[in-house]
C-alpha positions as CSV (number, residue, x, y, z in Angstrom):
1,X,78.3,114.1,79.2
2,X,75.0,113.8,81.0
3,X,74.8,116.0,84.2
4,X,72.3,113.7,85.9
5,X,74.5,110.6,85.4
6,X,77.5,112.6,86.7
7,X,75.7,113.8,89.8
8,X,74.3,110.4,90.5
9,X,77.7,108.8,90.2
10,X,79.3,111.3,92.6
11,X,76.4,110.9,95.0
12,X,76.7,107.1,94.9
13,X,80.4,107.3,95.8
14,X,80.4,110.0,98.5
15,X,77.5,108.2,100.3
16,X,79.2,104.8,100.1
17,X,80.5,103.6,103.5
18,X,83.5,102.1,101.8
19,X,84.4,105.3,100.0
20,X,84.0,107.4,103.2
21,X,86.3,105.0,105.2
22,X,88.9,105.0,102.4
23,X,88.9,108.8,102.3
24,X,89.3,109.0,106.1
25,X,92.2,106.6,105.8
26,X,93.8,108.9,103.2
27,X,93.3,111.9,105.5
28,X,95.0,110.0,108.4
29,X,97.9,109.1,106.1
30,X,98.2,112.7,105.0
31,X,98.4,113.8,108.6
32,X,101.0,111.1,109.3
33,X,103.1,111.9,106.2
34,X,103.3,115.6,107.3
35,X,105.8,114.5,109.9
36,X,108.1,113.0,107.2
37,X,111.0,114.8,105.6
38,X,109.7,113.7,102.2
39,X,106.4,115.3,101.5
40,X,103.5,113.8,99.5
41,X,104.5,110.2,100.1
42,X,102.3,107.1,100.8
43,X,98.9,108.5,100.0
44,X,99.6,109.0,96.2
45,X,99.8,105.3,95.6
46,X,96.5,104.8,97.5
47,X,94.8,107.4,95.3
48,X,95.9,105.4,92.2
49,X,94.5,102.2,93.8
50,X,91.2,104.0,94.5
51,X,91.0,105.1,90.8
52,X,91.5,101.4,89.8
53,X,88.8,100.2,92.3
54,X,86.3,102.8,91.3
55,X,87.2,102.7,87.6
56,X,86.5,99.0,87.4
57,X,82.9,99.5,88.3
58,X,82.0,102.2,85.7
59,X,79.9,99.7,83.6
60,X,80.0,96.4,85.5
61,X,77.2,96.9,88.0
62,X,74.6,97.9,85.4
63,X,75.5,95.0,83.2
64,X,75.4,92.5,86.1
65,X,72.0,93.7,87.4
66,X,70.4,94.3,84.0
67,X,69.6,98.0,84.7
68,X,71.7,99.2,81.9
69,X,69.0,98.2,79.4
70,X,66.7,100.6,81.2
71,X,69.3,103.4,81.2
72,X,70.2,103.3,77.6
73,X,66.5,102.9,76.5
74,X,65.9,106.5,77.8
75,X,66.7,109.6,75.7
76,X,70.3,109.6,76.9
77,X,73.1,109.0,74.4
78,X,75.3,106.1,75.3
79,X,78.4,108.2,74.9
80,X,76.9,110.9,77.2
81,X,76.1,108.2,79.8
82,X,79.5,106.7,79.7
83,X,81.4,110.0,79.9
84,X,79.1,111.1,82.7
85,X,80.0,108.0,84.6
86,X,83.7,108.6,83.9
87,X,83.5,112.2,85.0
88,X,81.7,111.2,88.2
89,X,84.2,108.6,89.1
90,X,87.1,111.0,88.4
91,X,85.5,113.7,90.4
92,X,85.1,111.3,93.4
93,X,88.8,110.2,93.2
94,X,89.8,113.9,92.9
95,X,87.8,114.6,96.0
96,X,89.5,111.8,98.0
97,X,93.0,113.0,96.7
98,X,92.1,116.6,97.8
99,X,91.3,115.4,101.3
100,X,94.6,113.7,101.5
101,X,96.7,116.7,100.4
102,X,94.6,119.1,102.5
103,X,95.2,116.9,105.6
104,X,99.0,117.0,104.9
105,X,99.0,120.8,104.3
106,X,96.9,121.6,107.4
107,X,99.1,119.4,109.6
108,X,102.3,121.0,108.2
109,X,100.9,124.4,108.9
110,X,100.0,123.5,112.5
111,X,103.4,122.0,113.1
112,X,105.1,125.1,111.6
113,X,107.0,122.9,109.1
114,X,108.4,124.3,105.8
115,X,105.6,124.0,103.2
116,X,106.8,122.3,99.9
117,X,104.1,123.8,97.8
118,X,105.7,122.9,94.4
119,X,106.2,119.3,95.4
120,X,102.7,118.9,96.8
121,X,101.2,120.5,93.7
122,X,103.2,118.3,91.3
123,X,102.3,115.1,93.1
124,X,98.6,116.0,93.5
125,X,98.2,117.1,89.8
126,X,100.3,114.1,88.6
127,X,98.1,111.7,90.6
128,X,95.0,113.2,89.1
129,X,96.4,112.6,85.6
130,X,97.4,109.0,86.5
131,X,93.9,108.4,87.9
132,X,92.3,109.8,84.7
133,X,94.4,107.5,82.5
134,X,93.7,104.5,84.7
135,X,89.9,105.2,84.7
136,X,90.0,105.7,80.9
137,X,91.8,102.4,80.2
138,X,89.4,100.5,82.6
139,X,86.4,102.1,80.8
140,X,87.7,101.0,77.5
141,X,88.2,97.4,78.8
142,X,84.9,97.5,80.5
143,X,83.1,98.5,77.3
144,X,84.4,95.3,75.7
145,X,84.4,92.8,78.6
146,X,81.6,91.7,81.0
147,X,81.3,92.3,84.7
148,X,84.6,93.1,86.3
149,X,87.0,91.4,83.9
150,X,88.3,94.8,83.0
151,X,90.3,95.2,86.2
152,X,91.6,91.6,85.9
153,X,92.8,92.4,82.3
154,X,94.2,95.8,83.5
155,X,96.2,94.2,86.3
156,X,97.3,91.3,84.2
157,X,98.7,93.6,81.5
158,X,100.5,95.7,84.0
159,X,102.0,92.7,85.7
160,X,102.9,91.2,82.3
161,X,105.0,94.2,81.4
162,X,106.8,94.1,84.8
163,X,107.5,90.4,84.5
164,X,108.7,90.7,80.8
165,X,111.1,93.5,81.8
166,X,112.4,91.4,84.7
167,X,113.0,88.4,82.4
168,X,114.8,90.5,79.9
169,X,117.0,91.8,82.6
170,X,117.9,88.2,83.7
171,X,118.3,86.9,80.1
172,X,120.5,89.9,79.2
173,X,123.4,88.3,81.1
174,X,123.4,85.1,79.0
175,X,121.7,85.9,75.7
176,X,123.8,87.6,73.1
177,X,120.8,88.6,71.0
178,X,119.2,90.5,73.8
179,X,122.5,92.1,74.7
180,X,122.8,93.3,71.1
181,X,119.3,94.7,71.0
182,X,118.8,96.9,74.0
183,X,115.9,98.6,72.2
184,X,113.7,95.7,73.1
185,X,113.9,96.5,76.8
186,X,113.6,100.2,76.0
187,X,110.4,99.6,74.0
188,X,108.8,97.5,76.8
189,X,109.7,100.2,79.3
190,X,108.3,103.0,77.2
191,X,105.0,101.2,76.7
192,X,104.8,100.4,80.4
193,X,105.5,104.0,81.4
194,X,103.0,105.2,78.9
195,X,100.1,102.9,79.8
196,X,100.8,102.7,83.5
197,X,102.7,105.9,84.5
198,X,103.7,107.1,87.9
199,X,103.5,110.7,88.7
200,X,106.9,112.3,88.0
201,X,108.8,114.1,90.8
202,X,108.6,117.3,88.7
203,X,105.5,117.7,86.6
204,X,106.1,118.6,82.9
205,X,103.7,119.8,80.3
206,X,104.9,117.1,77.9
207,X,104.1,114.3,80.3
208,X,100.6,115.7,81.1
209,X,99.7,116.2,77.4
210,X,100.9,112.7,76.5
211,X,98.9,111.1,79.4
212,X,95.7,113.1,78.8
213,X,95.9,112.5,75.1
214,X,96.1,108.8,75.7
215,X,93.2,108.9,78.1
216,X,91.1,110.8,75.5
217,X,91.9,108.2,72.8
218,X,90.9,105.4,75.2
219,X,87.6,107.2,76.1
220,X,86.9,107.8,72.4
221,X,87.4,104.1,71.7
222,X,85.3,103.2,74.7
223,X,82.4,105.3,73.5
224,X,82.6,103.8,70.1
225,X,82.7,100.2,71.5
226,X,79.9,100.9,74.0
227,X,77.7,102.5,71.3
228,X,77.7,99.3,69.3
229,X,77.5,96.8,72.1
230,X,74.3,94.9,72.6
231,X,72.7,95.1,76.0
232,X,70.3,92.2,76.5
233,X,68.5,92.0,79.8
234,X,70.6,90.1,82.4
235,X,72.9,88.7,79.7
236,X,75.9,89.0,82.0
């Protein structure tokens, strides 16, 4: 990982007007959620959305503007550049998530509410893992596709699994084959939960290890693909 790339990526995000506004919205939602009986609600899904938005642009802008040719021509390994970008995006998402959970904690302390520390920690840590996996998968797709097709493919695959499971559920009532093979639905659900997980109510080490391992594999494949990809000037 390249420290300069990491710092520049973080700086680019925290100085972006859109990122600042989004983070402020997360803080306001954290304050609002502090009045709920169910802690750590609403803002986690927005953190996941932020990871998809920021993760989709890890490679895209440089390919679109042609500046990537200048970056990779310098004495910076492609894998170091890519991992530096991933780390910077993940750190930015983690910062936004920290603001949300800090806003909820501070509001609960001011209101004198009972502090659900375990629930807040599990959701916060779980969302960071979900964000890491989403960013890793988008990086892998971005190392293969051009511009921002990675997020389109990511969303299409996610929706495809949801639609397939819904169709199986509907066909199960009329199709004897599907009724006799429930493992089909189970396999689809397992793949969906693995690639596009939601943070569990109670964080477990097995879930964390599985998700982080999958993210590591995706990043390793992304580095391999990115290392072999041609970068002609303004080709995209």
